N, C-alpha and C positions, 0 to 999 in steps of 0.2 A: 454191532449185533454179533452174537456168537452162539453157536449151537453146542451144547454140552454133550448130547447123546443123539443117536439117530432119531429122526422125527417119528412120532407114533403113527399108527395106521390112520387113514382118513376117518373122521368122525369119532375118533377116540381122543380128540384134543379139545381143550377149552382155553380161552384167553382170560388172563387176570390182569387187572389194571389197579395200580396203587397210586393215588394222587395225594401227595403230602405237601407240607409247607416248605420243604427244601428239596424234594426229589420227586421224580415221576418214573414209575417202573411199569413195563408191560411184559408179561410173561406168558409163554405157551406151556401148558402142562396137561397132565392126564387127570382123570377123575380120582385116581388114587393119591394125588398130591405130588407126583414126580414132575418137575419142570424140565423142559427140553430146550427152551430158547428164551432169550430175554433181551430187552433194551432198557437201559437206565440212563436218566438225564438229570442234571441238577436243575432245580427250579429257580428262575429269577423272578423275584417279587416285582421287579421293575417292569417286566414284560406283561404282568398281569395274567388273568385267566385266558385271555385271547392268545397270548403267546404259548401257553401250555397246551391249549387245544390244537394249535397249529403243529406243535411238536408231536402231540399224541396222534393226530390224524395220519401223518406220514408213516409213523412206526406201526400203528395199528393195521393199516391197510397192507403193509408189507408182510406182516405176520399172518394176516388172514389169507393172503394169496399163497403163502408158503405152506401153511399147516391146515387150511380148510377146517377151522374149528366149528364146533356145534353151537357154542354160546359164549357169552362174555360175563364175567363177574367183576365188580368194581368195589374197591375199598377207598372211600374218600375221607381225607383227614379233616373232618369237621361235622357239624350237625347236618343230617340229610334226612328227608322224608322218603323212606324206602317205598311207601305206597304210591307216591306220585313221581318218584325219581328226581325230585327237585332238591337242589342244595338250599338249605335253610340259611346258612351263614358261613362266611369264611373269615377266620381270625388272622390269617397270615398272608393271603394273596387277594388283591382286589379283583372284582369282576365276576365272582362266582355266585354271589347271593341271588337266589331266585332262579338260577339257571337250570333248565330241564335236562340234567345230565343223562338220565336213562334214555329219554326219547331221542336226544341228539346222537348218542352212540348207536342206538338201534337204527336210525336213519343212515348214519355214516357207514355202519358195518353190514347192514342187512341181516343182522343176527339178533336173536333174543338176548336181552341184557338184564342183569340183576344188579342193583346198587345198594350199598349199605355203608355205614361208618366203618373206617378202616380198623379201628380197635375191635369192634364187634365181629367183623369178618375174621380177623386174626384169631380171636378167641374161639370162634366156631371151628376154624381150621385146626387149631391145636386140639380142641375137644373131639373132633371127628376123625382126623387123620394124623394127629401128632401125639405128643407125649401125654396129653390129657385124655386120650381115649379110655373110656370106661370109668372116668372120674366124674363126680357130680357133687356140688357145683364146681365149675371152673371159672376163674376170673383172670382177666388179661389187662395189664397196665402198660401202656407205652409212655416213655418219658423222652420224646424227641423234641419236635417243635412245640408241642404242648403235651398235656397229660391226657392220654386216651384211656377211657374206661369209666366215664361218667363222674369222676371225682375232681377233675382239673380245676373246677371253679368254686371249690370250697374255699372260703376266706381263711387264710392262716396268718395274715399280717393286716391288722386293722387300718393302718395308714401306709400300706405298701405301695409299690409302683402300680401304675395303671395297666390293666390287662387288656388284651384285644377285645374282650367281651364288653368293656366299658367299666367294669368293677375295679376296685383296687385290692391288691394283696391276695389275688387268687393263687392257689397252690401251683398252677403251671407257670407262674411268674418267677418261682424260686426253686422248683424241683424238677427241672428239665435240662436236656442238653442245651437248649437255647439260653436258658438262664445261666448255665455254666459258661457258655461262650460269651455272653454279655459281660459277666464279671471278669473273665479272663482278658477280654478286650480292654476293659477299664484298667486292669492291673498293668497291662503291657503298653497302654497308651496308643493302641492301634487296633483296627478291626481284624479279627482272626476268625477262621472257621473251626468247626469241631475237631478236625484232625490235627490242625496246628495247635489248638489249645491242649489236646491230649499229649502231643509231643512236648509241650512246655512243662506240663506237670511231671512227665517222665524224666525231664532234664534236671528236675529239682529246683527250678527257679524260685527264688525267695518270694514268699507271699502266695504261691500257687497252692500250697497245702491247705491254707485257710479257706481258699475258694472251694476246694474239693470238700473240705469238712462241712462247710455251710450247705453245699448242694446235697451231700450225702444225708445230712440231718433232715432236710426237707423231703428227700426221697423216702427216708425211713418213716416220716410222718404219713406219707401217702400209703405206704405198705401197711402200716399199723391201722390206718383208717379203714382200709379195705377188709382186713382180717377181722377187726372188731365189729364192723357193721354187717358184713356178708358171710363171714365164717366159711370161706371156700375150702374145699379139700385140696385143690391145687391152684396156685397163683403163678402166672407167668409174667415176667418183667422183660421189657425190651427197650434198649437205648444204647447209644454209642458209648457214653461214659461208663455205664454199667458193664458193658461188654469189653471195655478196654483193659481191665485188670481185675483178676479174681479177688484181689485184696479189697478193691472198692466195693464189689458186689457183697463180699463177706461183711464189710463194715455196715452196709445198708441193712443187712439181715440182723446183725448184732444189735444195732440201734433200734430197729423195728421190734425186736424181741423184748427190749426194755419198755416199749410203749404199748405193747399188745397184751390183751388178756392171756395169761399163761396157757390155759387149756386150749384156747383157739389157736394160738401160735404153734403149740406142739402138734396139733392135728393138721396143720397146713403144710403142704409140700410146696416150696418156693423154688421155681426154676427160671433160668434165663431162656427166653424164646430165641430159637435160632433163626437167623435171617433167611437162610435157604428154605427151611421148613415153612416159614411164614409165607414166603412167596409161592411155594408150591401149594400150600394149603389154600390160598385164596382161589386158585384155579380148581383145586381138587374138591372143594366143598360145593361147587355149583350143583353137580348132579346129586350129591348126597343131600344137600338142602332141599332140592326139588323133590327128591324121593320121600323125604320125611315131612316136608311142610307144604307140599303142593297146594292143598286147599286154601292156604292163606298167603301164598307167595306171589308178589307182583313182578311179573316179567314184562319187559318193554320190547315191543316189536315194531318194525317199520309200519307206519300207519296208525299207531295208537297203542295204549297200554292195556293189557288184559291179564287176568290170572290164568295160568296154564300149568300143565304138568311138566316134567323134565323134558327139555328139548330133545327131540329124536326118540323119545320113549314111546311106549305103547299107548 
């Protein structure tokens, strides 16, 4: 745990939780999207959801005691029913399906809690307090453990490998950091993580360029699909491989340009989402969301779920 800046005044702080397929992050931040404290942990699929909850409990309670936050916002890496706060499905870690995440966190923290899919939350963060402010529409695609942004389960290989959803050949089986790591592990004959895999391609290992090219091609298909279907004014991309080398990001854009309707591609601003901005935004959008969407927003509080206005507001 480390503090980047002095803690904000009491009740000017919110907590943000990001639960992904490979990492867990808990952040203390202000309503403007500035984060001041964080805890980050690698997720072990072998320990399951129960292990993640144990890690989360200790970190969360320590941050609550230190910062006295007003509310908690959660971005979960998978389908979630934001109205009930229940996780619909987990494609990466066992033990989450059907779990009442919103209510569990409310009872644990004694604070109001809002839960959503992590890609949706990140998109809202960029749109409200990030580089997408003032742009409409804004689209956000993550390419980490899976493809976040509603397109990850488009079939792109009729007889491809089986996806965690049960289908074969889904986009997220070929266009993600996880897909890249799987292919690199096969090339090297041993299991590697994303950072080691990136180091290998930087070393110029024979065969690694072909793996990168395949992954880039499918990432470009994802980008082209988003632009052709949704025609966003701004598209944010987030992923370790994409962020590892500007040349890789540029190759994705170049290939996407060849697959996209030319007027739509020309009108779309494509940016890399920054990790720090993403983390701060998850915390910062809580109050902004409540201010703008209070009539239809489900907050979870100890004792039950109800729809309320911004915590601490009038």
